C-alpha positions in Angstrom: 97.7 131.7 102.7 99.9 132.8 105.6 103.1 130.9 106.2 102.1 129.8 109.7 98.9 128.3 108.4 100.6 125.9 106.0 100.2 122.2 106.7 103.5 120.7 108.0 104.9 117.9 105.9 107.4 115.5 107.2 109.5 113.3 104.9 110.8 110.1 106.5 113.3 108.6 104.1 115.8 105.7 104.3 117.0 102.7 102.3 115.2 99.4 101.8 114.5 97.6 105.1 115.7 100.4 107.4 112.6 100.6 109.5 110.7 103.6 108.1 107.2 102.0 108.4 107.9 100.8 112.0 109.1 104.3 112.9 105.9 105.9 111.5 103.8 103.3 113.4 105.5 104.4 116.7 104.8 108.1 115.9 101.1 107.4 115.2 100.8 105.7 118.6 102.0 108.9 120.2 99.9 111.2 118.0 98.3 114.2 119.8 94.6 113.4 120.2 93.6 116.7 118.7 95.5 116.2 115.4 94.5 114.4 112.2 97.3 112.9 110.2 97.7 111.8 106.6 100.3 109.2 105.7 101.4 108.9 102.1 103.3 105.6 101.6 105.3 105.1 98.4 106.7 101.6 97.6 109.1 100.4 95.0 107.1 97.2 94.6 104.0 96.8 92.5 101.5 96.3 95.3 100.9 98.4 98.4 102.1 96.2 101.3 102.8 99.0 103.7 99.3 100.5 103.3 97.9 97.1 104.4 100.0 97.2 107.6 98.3 100.3 109.0 95.2 99.9 111.1 92.0 101.8 110.2 91.6 104.9 112.3 89.4 107.9 112.1 92.2 110.3 112.9 94.8 108.8 110.5 94.3 108.6 106.7 96.7 106.3 104.8 97.2 106.5 101.1 99.5 104.0 99.3 101.3 104.9 96.0 103.0 101.6 94.9 104.8 100.8 91.7 107.7 103.2 91.4 109.6 106.1 92.8 107.9 109.3 93.9 110.7 111.5 92.5 110.4 110.3 89.0 107.9 107.6 88.0 105.0 108.7 90.3 105.6 112.5 90.7 102.4 113.4 88.8 100.4 110.8 90.7 101.8 112.1 94.0 100.7 115.7 93.2 97.2 114.6 92.4 97.0 112.4 95.5 98.3 115.1 97.8 95.9 117.8 96.4 93.0 115.4 96.9 94.2 114.4 100.4 94.5 118.0 101.5 91.2 119.0 100.1 89.2 116.0 101.3 90.8 115.0 104.6 92.1 118.4 105.8 94.9 116.9 107.8 96.8 118.8 110.5 100.0 117.0 109.5 101.3 114.9 106.6 104.0 112.3 106.7 105.4 111.0 103.4 107.4 107.8 103.3 109.2 107.5 100.0 110.3 104.1 98.6 113.5 102.7 100.1 115.0 103.4 96.6 113.4 106.8 96.3 115.6 109.9 95.8 114.3 112.9 97.9 115.3 115.6 95.3 112.3 115.3 93.0 109.9 115.1 96.0 111.4 118.3 97.5 111.1 120.1 94.2 107.4 119.2 94.0 106.6 120.2 97.6 108.5 123.5 97.3 107.1 124.3 93.9 104.4 126.7 92.8 101.6 124.2 93.4 102.3 123.7 97.1 104.5 126.5 98.3 101.6 128.4 100.0 99.9 125.2 101.1 102.5 123.0 102.8 105.7 123.6 104.7 108.4 120.9 104.5 109.7 120.3 108.0 112.9 118.5 109.0 113.7 115.6 106.7 114.3 112.5 108.8 116.5 109.6 107.4 116.6 106.2 109.0 119.9 104.4 109.1 120.4 100.7 109.9 124.1 100.5 111.0 124.4 97.0 109.5 123.9 98.3 106.0 127.2 100.1 106.1 128.9 96.7 106.0 127.4 96.2 102.5 129.4 97.8 99.8 126.4 97.6 97.4 124.3 99.7 99.7 127.0 101.9 101.1 128.1 103.0 97.6 124.6 103.4 96.2 123.9 107.0 95.2 120.4 107.0 96.6 121.6 105.7 100.0 124.2 108.4 100.2 121.9 111.2 99.1 119.0 110.2 101.4 121.4 110.7 104.3 123.2 113.8 103.0 119.8 115.6 102.4 118.4 114.7 105.8 118.1 117.3 108.6 118.1 114.6 111.2 119.0 110.9 111.4 117.3 108.1 113.3 119.5 105.1 113.9 117.3 102.1 113.7 117.7 98.3 114.4 119.9 99.4 117.3 119.3 96.2 119.2 120.4 94.1 116.2 123.7 95.9 115.4 127.0 95.3 117.1 129.0 97.9 119.1 131.5 98.1 116.2 128.6 98.7 113.7 127.2 101.5 115.8 130.7 103.0 116.0 131.0 102.9 112.2 127.6 104.5 111.8 128.4 107.3 114.2 131.7 108.0 112.3 129.7 108.1 109.0 127.2 110.5 110.5 129.9 112.7 112.1 131.5 113.1 108.6 128.3 114.6 107.1 128.3 118.4 106.7 126.6 120.4 107.9 126.0 118.5 111.2 122.6 117.0 111.5 120.1 118.8 113.8 119.8 115.7 115.9 120.7 112.0 115.8 118.5 109.6 117.8 119.1 105.9 118.4 115.8 104.1 118.6 115.0 100.7 120.2 112.1 98.6 118.8 111.4 101.4 116.3 110.1 104.0 118.8 111.0 107.7 118.2 109.7 110.4 120.6 106.9 112.2 118.8 108.3 115.5 120.2 111.1 115.4 117.7 108.5 115.5 115.0 106.1 118.0 116.6 108.9 120.5 117.5 110.7 120.3 114.2 111.5 123.4 112.2 111.3 123.9 108.5 113.8 121.8 106.6 117.0 123.6 105.7 117.4 125.1 102.3 120.3 123.4 100.7 122.1 123.4 97.4 119.9 121.6 94.9 120.7 117.9 94.6 120.7 116.6 91.0 118.6 113.5 90.5 120.9 110.6 89.7 120.9 109.5 86.1 119.2 106.2 86.8 116.3 108.1 88.3 116.2 110.6 85.4 115.9 107.6 83.0 112.8 106.5 84.8 111.0 109.8 84.7 107.5 109.3 83.3 105.2 111.5 81.4 102.3 112.9 83.4 99.7 110.2 83.8 97.2 109.1 86.4 97.6 105.5 85.4 99.2 103.2 88.0 99.6 99.7 89.2 96.7 100.0 91.7 94.5 97.0 92.5 90.8 97.8 93.2 89.5 94.3 93.4 91.1 91.0 94.6 91.7 88.3 92.0 89.3 85.3 91.9 90.0 82.3 94.2 92.7 80.0 92.8 94.0 82.6 90.4 96.7 84.8 92.1 97.7 88.1 90.5 101.4 88.7 89.8 103.4 91.7 88.6 107.2 92.0 88.2 109.3 95.1 87.5 113.0 96.1 87.6 114.7 99.4 88.2 117.6 101.0 90.0 119.4 97.7 90.3 116.6 95.8 92.0 113.7 93.6 90.9 110.4 93.3 92.6 107.5 90.9 92.3 104.1 91.4 93.9 101.5 88.7 94.4 97.9 88.9 95.5 95.3 86.2 96.5 91.6 86.3 97.1 90.9 86.8 100.9 89.1 83.5 101.2 92.3 81.5 100.4 94.2 80.4 103.5 97.8 79.4 104.0 99.7 77.2 106.4 101.7 79.8 108.4 104.5 77.5 109.6 105.2 76.2 106.1 105.0 79.6 104.6 107.4 81.1 107.2 109.8 78.3 106.6 110.0 78.9 102.9 110.2 82.7 103.2 113.0 82.2 105.7 115.0 80.2 103.2 115.2 83.1 100.7 118.6 84.8 100.3 119.5 87.2 103.1 119.5 90.1 100.6 115.8 89.5 99.7 113.4 92.1 101.2 110.1 90.5 101.9 106.8 92.0 103.1 103.4 90.3 103.2 99.9 90.1 104.7 98.3 86.7 104.7 95.1 84.9 105.6 96.6 81.9 107.5 95.4 78.9 109.4 96.2 81.0 112.5 94.4 84.2 111.4 95.5 87.2 109.5 99.2 87.8 109.8 101.9 90.4 108.7 105.2 89.0 107.6 108.3 91.3 107.4 111.7 90.1 106.5 114.8 92.3 106.4 118.5 91.3 106.5 117.5 87.6 106.8 115.3 88.0 109.9 111.6 87.2 109.6 109.0 88.6 112.0 105.3 87.6 112.2 102.6 89.7 113.8 98.8 89.9 113.8 97.2 92.0 111.1 93.9 94.0 110.9 94.0 93.8 107.0 91.2 91.6 105.5 90.9 92.7 101.9 93.3 90.2 100.3 96.6 88.3 100.9 99.6 90.0 99.3 103.3 89.5 99.1 106.2 91.6 97.8 109.7 90.3 97.2 112.5 92.6 96.2 116.0 91.4 95.3 119.2 93.0 94.1 120.4 92.3 90.5 122.9 89.4 91.3 120.0 87.3 92.6 118.3 85.1 90.0 114.9 86.7 90.7 112.8 84.8 88.2 114.1 81.4 89.4 113.6 82.3 93.0 110.0 83.5 92.5 109.1 80.4 90.4 110.2 78.2 93.3 108.5 80.4 95.9 105.2 80.6 94.0 105.1 76.8 93.8 105.8 76.5 97.5 103.2 79.1 98.4 100.5 77.3 96.3 101.4 74.1 98.1 100.9 75.8 101.5 97.3 76.7 100.8 95.0 74.9 103.2 91.6 75.7 101.5 89.0 78.4 101.3 87.2 80.2 104.1 
């Protein structure tokens, strides 16, 4: 296959809660009408929340790969999913959103390897950066956080309206110190990135190979198509729960039957009381309709949702947080907020 006929693949990477999914939503809204896109979403958590946050469209195919990191735990699953997606959907463009704790090295090796080198072309790698995260030593010094930005061809500064002038200045200094210079740096407001930056991108630069950090190497799984994927919702009154820990974080995923409804105000209150370091995403059938809940850096947002298959919640916390105690309390509160079946 000729080089110019390869399907462009865009990797949008960035740490937990840095606005990757919001950015992709903004790009979809600007998508050329004559293009069909495929979105591969990888999540650290055990259930696919982000997949549930995309509306169903004929010109956009969304595939969720939850339960680990694409570069190590799910590399074989990704290869199978991408082969299937390219063959069945025949997209004009593919966007891959790795987990916020995902390291890009293994993903790049796969996309540039023998299986895909004549099929896809990796275009500029875009990293999202929330300036506020540079205030957190735990994040700033995290190997994955540093490598996501150092391997990026371009950087999108997100959450711009929530960061102070001093935080923006620190972020710019951080970016200016990266070498070689990024192809572009764009500050977005409300998550919107001009789609021209995606459509006009070149192939990603070839750089010295990045070694996968030891903590990722330890997670590398043998080839398998098994995964924590949920095909059917749990029965009413019996929520499904899975917990896993890796890379210094613990995640718990919960699912409820779609007929179960929740009191939105009470649920939002309890989620808002979680530690500021807790990353929370959910889709719920509430007394005010189906809602998406998204909480990053202590701020909770609630929007309408087109998802109807089940209610689901993902809570991710760093190691110092007593995750089991926190989830036991939250689960009791959520059960108390149920307002019946419908």
